Phi, psi and omega in degrees: 000127176260144185218140178274170174299316177300321182290315177300321182292318178297315180302315181288328176296316176294331185272325189202091177226103180224089184309328181289349178261018180307323175288326175295317178303314180294320176297322177293324178300315180299313184295320181289329174296321175299317176294325173297316180301320181289319180294325174293314176304322179273354182053048178278106180249162183291140182272176182299331179277000183078023175288116184261339187306122175083008189264166171306316183303310178301309184293328175297315177299316181300322176294313178304315180301309181288334173296314180294319180300321179292316175304317182296320179298322185261016178049046178265123175276102185289336175295316181289319179298321180298310183299314180297313184291323174297326174297311177302319179296323179294322179292317185288321190250004181012000000 
């Protein structure tokens, strides 16, 4: 299944959108970044059977999930942010 940034943002918003929990989303993001750090340090990759628990793959998704949840709480359109930031980067780094 292929999914765009906008579609993923909508999916997470429909599944988990609680603006009063914005601080909790941020705390979870920080927690997941710590877990990603550990997975990176241990170089834990997904195995051939597709076991994702505790891997870099899982922790990257968890970080992405809470990052998007925060974007949703603050009504940030990540697709638009991506496009605008890419324009700035093209000018800056020619």
